[in-house]
N, C-alpha and C positions, 0 to 999 in steps of 0.2 A: 122477508121472512114472516111467516105466520105462526102463531102460537095457539095451541089447543088449551082453552081455559080449564076444561074438565081434566086434562092430564097434568096441568101445571100446578106445582106445589110450592110453598114457601117454607123457610126454616130460618130461625134467628139463632146464630151461634154466638154465644157470649160466655164469659167466664164469671160474670156477676151472678150472685145467688138469685136475684130477682130478674127473670127474663122480661124485657120490655114487651109491651103489647103493641104489635104493629098490624094494621089492617091494609093489605094490598088488594087493589081491584084492577080488573082488566076488562074493558068493555062494559063497565058498570057491574061486573060480576065479581064477587069476592073470591080471592084465591085461598084455597084450603091451606091451613097451616099444619105442619107435621113436627114431630119431635126428633125424628131421626130418618135417615135415608141411606140407601146402599148404592154406591157408584163405583163401578169398576171393581166390584167384589169387596169394597171397603165401606164400613158403616160409619157415617158422621152423626154426631149427637149435638144437642143444644149447648151442653156444658163444655164442648170442645175438648173432652177427655177421651181416653183410650180404654177405659175399663170394660165398657159394653163390647167393643170391637174385639179385645183380647179374649174375653170369656166366650164370645161367639166363635172365634177362631179355635179355641181349645175344644169346644163341642164339635165342630166340623172335623177337626183332626181326630177326635176320639171316635166319631162315627166312621171315618176312613179306616181307622185301625180295626174296628169291629168288623167291618166289611171284608177285611183281609186277614182277619184273624187266623183262619185255617193255614194260611202261608207263613204268617209272621210268628206263629207260635209252634210250627211244625218242627218236630225233632229230626226231620230229614235234613235240615240245614243247621249248620253250626251257628253259634251265637253271633259271631262276627258277621256272617252273611245275613242273618235276620235283622241285625241292627242297620246294615247297609240298606236293606229294603225299607225299614222304618224311617231312615233319614230321607229316602228318596220319596216315599209315598205318604208319609205322615207328617214329618217335620216341615217339608216343603209347603204343606197346606197351612200348618200352623203359623210359619214365619212369613206368609205373604203380607206384604205391606209393613213389615216390623220396623223398617227404617223410619217410619212416621209415628211410631207409638211414643206416648208420653208415659213413662214408667213411674207409678206411685209405689209406696212402701209395700202395699198389700199384693201387688202383681207379682214380684218374684216368688212368693210363697206358693201362689196359684200355679205358676209355671213349673216350679219345682215339684209340686204335688202331681201334676200331670206327667212329668217326666218319670217319676217313680212309679206311677200307674202302669206306664208302658213297660218299664223294666220288669215289674212283678209279673205281668202277663207274658212277656217274652220268655221269662224263666219257668212260667207255669207254677208259680208259688201259690199254694193255698193260704187262705186266711188263718186256718188252724195252726200253721207252722209258726206264726208270730215272728217273722223275720224283721229285723230293724232295717232302717234305711242304709246304715253302714254295711250291714251283711249283704244286703242286695247289691249295693255298688261293688262290694268286694267280689261277689260272685260274677257280676258283669265285667269286672276288671276295668272299670271306668269311674268317672267323677260326674257330679252334676255339671252339665255343659250347656244347657239351653239358655240360661241367663247370660252367660258369657258370650255365647253365639249372638245373641240379640244385641248385646252392647257392641260387639265387633261390627255388626251390620250397620248400626246407628252411627258408629264412628267413621266407617268407610263412606256412608252416605254424606255425613257431615264434611268429611275431608274432600270429597268430590265437589260439593257445592262451594265450599270455601276456596278450594283451588281454582274454580272457574271464575268466582268473584274476584279473587286476588289477581289473577291473571290480567283481567281487564283493568283493574284499579292500578296495579303496579305499573302497567304499561303506560297508563294515563299520567300517573305521577311522575314516571321517568321522564316523559316528554316535558312536563312542567318543570321539573328539576333542572334539566338540561338547559332549557330556555332561560330560567332564572340564573343558572350559572353563567351563561354567556353574558347576560346583562350585568351581573355583578362584576365580571372580569373587565368589561368595558369601563365600569364606574371606579372600582377600587383596585383592579389589577389583580385580585385574588378572590377566592371563593368565599362568600358569606351568605350561602343559600338559607333562606328562611322557611323553605318547604321541606317538611320532614318526609322523606321517602324511605320507609323501613328503617335500617341502621345506617344508611349511607351518610346522612348528615353527621352522625357521630364520627364515622370513619374520616370524613373530610376534615372536622375540627381537630381530631386527633392527629392527623397527618400534617395539618398546618402548624400545630403546636410543636411537633418534632422538628419540622423544618425551621421554625423560628429559633428553637434551641441550638440547632446546628449552625445557623447563621451567627448567633451570638457567640458560640464557641469559636468559630473561625475569625471573628472580629477581635476577640480576646487574644487570640494567638497571633494577630497581626497578618493574617492571610486573607 
């Protein structure tokens, strides 16, 4: 594999306020250091935060809306149809890569402002009308939804990753638990597993406790 030193760039990603100075060389040539780069449509920055990428996505989505404004604001379509087009051609651009975003306190306000910007233009509301956000939402017959959509996307992505990890981990722990169970049965005659596999160890202990109480009651009855 050959690398082109002129096209190769380096970036240091850290959450520390002071970015460490690193000098990379290749074939005695210094590699240019950059503060951000775009890969697969997503911008990564030195501070490992998402503010720059989210703002960039908002502006790209705004540009997409302006390019289709004749259709998205046309009175020939009912509001429901126009919003379906907005979700298809504008929101999809904004939400690209949203599952990896780190949302700070200031970000939801920017997303809400952009969502209201869309609603105002879909309804063709002039600035001189001085409509409040509540009035605009009432006219749209909707609520602020983009922030909740982003949270849903992030939760679904986390659930997917967590499920994939747990499937492998639980399967491995189950095998270990079963092996430990067999060893304990040979030594003590009953389960005293020391490996915690989800809630099963609790279930086993509770079951043995009930069994012991039953045996004591039977002995007390003389049976």
